[in-house]
Every structure is written in C-alpha cells, then in structure tokens.
N, C-alpha and C positions, 0 to 999 in steps of 0.2 A: 555446408553445401558441397556436394561431391560431383555435381554435374552442372554444366552451363550450356545453354543453347543460344547461339548468335544467329540472328535472322538477317539474311541477305547482306553479309559483310562486304564492304567495298574497299579497294585499294586505289586511292585517287592520285597516285604518282608511282608509276610502275615502268621499269625498263625490262622489256622482254627480249631485247636484242633481236637478232635475225639469224637465219641459216641454222647451223649446227647448235649454236648456243640457245636459240629459241627452242629447239627440239629438246635440249637438255633441261632447261629451267622452267619453261612455260607451265608444265604440269603442276608444279607446286602452287602457283597462283590460281590456275583454273580449278583445282580441286578444293581450295580453301575459300574462295571468294565468289560472289555472284557477278561481279564485274570489276573492271579496273580501267583507269585512265592510262593509256599506252603512250609513252613518250616517243617523239618523232626523230630523235637524234641518232638514227641508225646511219649506215654508210651505203649510199649517199642519203642525206636527210630527206624526210617526207615534205616535199614542197609543191607538189602538183596533184591534181585529181587522179592521174594515172598512178603516181607513187602511192597515194593514199589507199586506193582500192586494191592495189597489188599487195601492199603490206597487210591490210585488213584480211585479205584472202589467205595469206600465209599464216597469220595468227589463228584464224578460224579453223584452218586445216589441222592445227595442233590442239585446238580446244576440243574437237571431236564431239563426243556425246555429253560433255560436262555442261552444266548450267552456268555459263560464264559469258557475259557480254563485254567485248572489248570496246571501250569508248575511245575513239581515235582523236589524235591531235595533229596539228600542222605546224611545221617549223616556220617561225616568223620571218617574213621578208617585208621590207618597207614598200615593196612594189604591189602588194595585194590590194585589190579594190573590191567594192561591193559586188560587182557583176561576177567576179571570180568566186568570192567567198560564199555567196548565197546558194550556190549549187553543190556545196560540199556537205557531206554527212560527218561533221566533226563536233566534238564537245568544246574544245578550246583551240586557241592558237598559242603556241609556246614560244616565248621570247628568251633567247640565249644571248647575252653579251658575248661577242666573239672571243674564244679562247679561254672561257672561264671554267669549262668542265669537259668531260669526254665527248668527242665528236661535236663540239660547238663551233668549230671553224666555219666561217660563212654566216655566223650570227651577226647581230647588230653591232657595229663598231662604236656608235655613240647613241645612247637613248636620248635623243634630242627631238623635241616636238616638231621641229621643221623637217626632220628626217622621217619620223614614224607616225606623225599626226594623221595623215590621210588614211592610213591603214587602221589606226585605232578608232578613228571616226566611223569608218565603215563597220568595224566590229561592234561599236557601241550601237549603231543604227540597227544592226542585225541581231543584237543580243547575244553575241559570241564572247564569252569570257576570255580574258587575257591571263595566261599562266606565265609566271616569270621565275627564272633562276636568278635571284637577286644578289649578285656579287659583282664587285669591281675586279681589277687586276692588281690591287694594292697589296698591302701586308696581309698574309694568309689568314691571320686571326681577326682582321678588321674589315675584310672585304664585304661582309654582309652589312655591317654597320655603315660603311661608306656608301652603300647603295640606298640607304633609307631616304635621302632627299629625292631620289628618282622615284621611289614608290609614292612619295607624297606628291611629287609633281604630276604623276600620271593620275593619281586619285583626284586631285583638284581639277585638272584640266578635262577629265572625262568622268564626271560624277555619276553617270548612268552605266558606266562600263565596270563590270565585276573584275577586280584585279586580285588574282590568287598569288600570294607570297608563298612560294614553294619551300618546303623543308626548312622552316625557320629554326634558327639555332642560337640566336643572340638575344640577350635580355632587352637590348635596346629596340630590337624589332618588335618584341612583344608590346612595348610601350606605345606604338603607333597604331596598333590594330583597331582600337576603338575611336581613334580620332576621325576616321572616315568610314561612312556607312558602306562604301563599296570595296573596302579591303577585307580579304579573307585569307586564311592560311592553312597549309598542311603541316603536319608534324610527323616525324619518323619515329619508329621504335628505337633506333640507335641513338638519336639525340635525346630521347627520354631516359635511356638506360646507361649511356656511357658519356664520359667527358675526356678531356685531352690527357689526363693522367693515365687513362686506360690505353690511349694511343702511344704516349711518350714517357710515362712516369717511371716504369721499370726498365723495360727494353722496348725498342720500336716494334709495334705490331702493325705490319703493312696491311693486314686485313681489316683494320679499323681506320684506314686512311680514306677519307671521302671529301667531297666538296658539296656544301660548305663543311669545313673541317670541324671536328669535335671541339667544343669550346670549354670554358672553365666550369668548375662545379657550380658557381653562381649562375652561369647561363643555363646550365642544365636544370637547376632548381627553379629558375624563372619559367622555363618551358614546362616543367612538371606542374608548377602552380597554375599555369594557364590551362593545361589540359584537365587537371584534376579539379578545376573550378567548374567544369562542365560548360565551358564557353561555347556558345552556339555557332560562332564564326570560325571554329577550328575543326578540322576533319583529319582523318588518318590518311597518310600517303607514305608508303614504305620507302620510296626511292631505292628499292632493291635494285642493285646495279652489279651484275655478275661479271667477273673477269677470271680467266683461268689462273690457277695458282702460280704458274711460272711468271705471269705478267704482274701479279701483285708482289711477288718476291724478287723482282728484278731490280737493277740499279735505277730504272725509271719506273717505279711502281705505279700502276694505274690507280686512279681514284674511283672509289665505289665500294659500298658494303653490300654483300649479298645476304639478304634476310628472308627471302621468299619461303624457304621450307619450314620456318619456325615462327612465322609472324603471329598467328592467332594464339598459339601456345605461349609465346613470349609476352604478348599483350595481356592475356589473362593472368599470367604469373605476376606481371608488374602491377597491374591494377589491383589485384588482390593484396599484394604487399603494401600498397598505399591505402587499403581499405576503401577503394573506389570502384568496385565491380559494377555497381549500379549505373555508372556513367559510361561503361564500355560500349554498350549498344549504340548510343548516340554518337560517340566518337568514331566508331568504325562503320556506321551506316547512316543513321538518321540525319545527322548534320549535313553530310554530303548530298543526300537526296533533296534536302531543302535548298541548299546553296545552288546546286546545279539544276534543280527541278527535273530530276530523273526518277524513273521507276525501274529499278533493276529486276532481273528474274528472281522469283521467290526461291529461296534456298536456305536450309537450316544446317548449321555446323554444330555438332555436339562435341563438347570437350569434357573429359573426365579427370578427376583428381588422381592422376597416375604420373609418377615421376618419370622424366625423360632425360636422358643424357644426349645432348646434341652431337650428331656425328661430326667428325673432323672435315669431311668433304662430302659434297653432293655433286656428282658428275664432274669432278675435277676442280670444283670451286669451293673455297673455304667459307663457311657461313658465319654470320653473327652468332655469338654464344658457343662457338665450337668447343666441344668437350666440357661445357658447363651444364648444370642441372636446371631443368625447368620443372615446375610443380604440376603442370597440366599437359594432357595429351589429347589429340583429336582421336575420337573413336573410329 
C-alpha cells in the first residue's frame, strides 16, 4: 500500500492557544483535520458566553477557507447551572484540578460531590459531556493513578453523564475504562510513541515534558494494547500544546508537547509499524463521532508513502519527532 485516505479526521483534544501563537500553529490543525475539540485554558480561561463566542471568532478567523469545525469547550466552574449552560454552543465542559497543568489556576480545588455536584447534575440533564484532566498534585509519576478514585466516584454518581478521561497515560487508568459504561478516553500520539526513557533516559529532553508526564514502557505498552485492540471507547486527542522554544528550554520549562504539524503522518507511521492500519480510521474519526454524536465536515486527507524528516522547529516551536524520520507524508 503506497497511499492512504483518511476521511474527516478529528483531533478531540487540541490546544490552539490564542493571539500570536494561534496564528502560528492553528494552520497545522486546520489543514489536517475536519474538526477539533478546542481546550478552554487560555488566559483568561473561557468561562462565559462572551468569552466563548469571542474565542470561537478568533479561531474561525484563522481557519479561513479550510474545512475545519472548532468544537468549543468551557472551563469548569462549580457555579454553572442549567439556565446558563443550556444557552451555550459547546461540546464539553472541561474540568481542571487547580494547578495541575498550564493555565489551570482557577480550576477546581477539590473534586468533591458537595462542591461540583449541582453543575454535574445540570450537565447530565442537558447531555453535556464532562472532559477531565485527571491528575492530582501528588508524585509526578503517580498523579493520574491517584485520580482514578475520582473518575470512579463521578462515573458512579452521574451514570448518565459521559465522562472523558483525557490523554490517559497509565496502565491502571486503562483498567477502569470498561468498569463503567459512561467512561471514555482520549489517547495522544506522544503517549503511544514515547515513554519516560525518551524524556529522561539519556539526557533531559524538555520538549518531551508534558502533563500527564510520559510513563514507563509498561504503561506505554498498555496504552498501545488498548488502542491497537480497536477499542470503541477510545478516540484520538493530540493534546498538542505549543510553547516557544525559550520557554521549554528555560529553568522553569513549560509542560506540553507540540505535535500538530506531524500528527497524521506520525499516526500512520506508528499504526503501520504495529500492523494495525485498518484501525486508524476508527481511532482518528469514527469513535469520536459516535461518542460525541457529531457530524464533522466531510474532508479527505491523502497520505503517500514518502519519507519525511521532521523539521526542528515550526514557528519557533520544537515539535514531537524533531529531526526524526516518518515513513508517510501528506500530499
């Protein structure tokens, strides 16, 4: 096979940032995907209808003539009620425990039913899924596992609320996915392709520092096994999170891996290496369409078996697989 056609690919966890960074990086997502779930943790975060429509407008201005639909999200606040939420054009409400990742200050201090229950009940009544960055502020390599009881608490108490466990990276998180019918998950390319030895094994690579942090090879293998089993509750979300090179290489290096320019080429290369190309269409489109009940714009992306050396920088941002070879290129 020398050519692959992906139909209406979707990126269901995308950081487009804002301002100048949006102008620099948005084009890579808009050209490759038919739609993407845009995260709300810009500065200030998206917490009102005015914020939401203004940010949507700035994104659409950069989309231009591309066939790309931005699915918008709202930054979770425990004060949201049904009257407010029902008038918003959003796909999800995104819950961030305060302080766990970039621009998450102002998130939920404690995911306690007494604190967040009324908002979650309103979301359940309205059919709005809950998207969660599931980490605590504990040990860096245990934060996702420590959050598992919270995932289970929410799944049990709100059984009709779709709960999306974002960018799962730990083998223990994989184990709870099928325990609850309302739990779903996104998986990134970097958690499929890299582990903590790539981050720390030889010399520290700050461009592979992200949250949740890259885990062990056993965790990566569990994530691979989940995705390459063709599991219908798992969908692609890149968590592409750009930071300028100087911010990644500073003494307080920012968390986030920038993968937007090479996502589909990297995914096709990886799926082919595992002999699972037949599962890629579902992972990158069909599963998300079913889970979220969405109909993205029709768009075909053609990839050809042409080797590509990934550039070291795109607009001042170092990407995943910088200077590495991929086996496929977008025509």
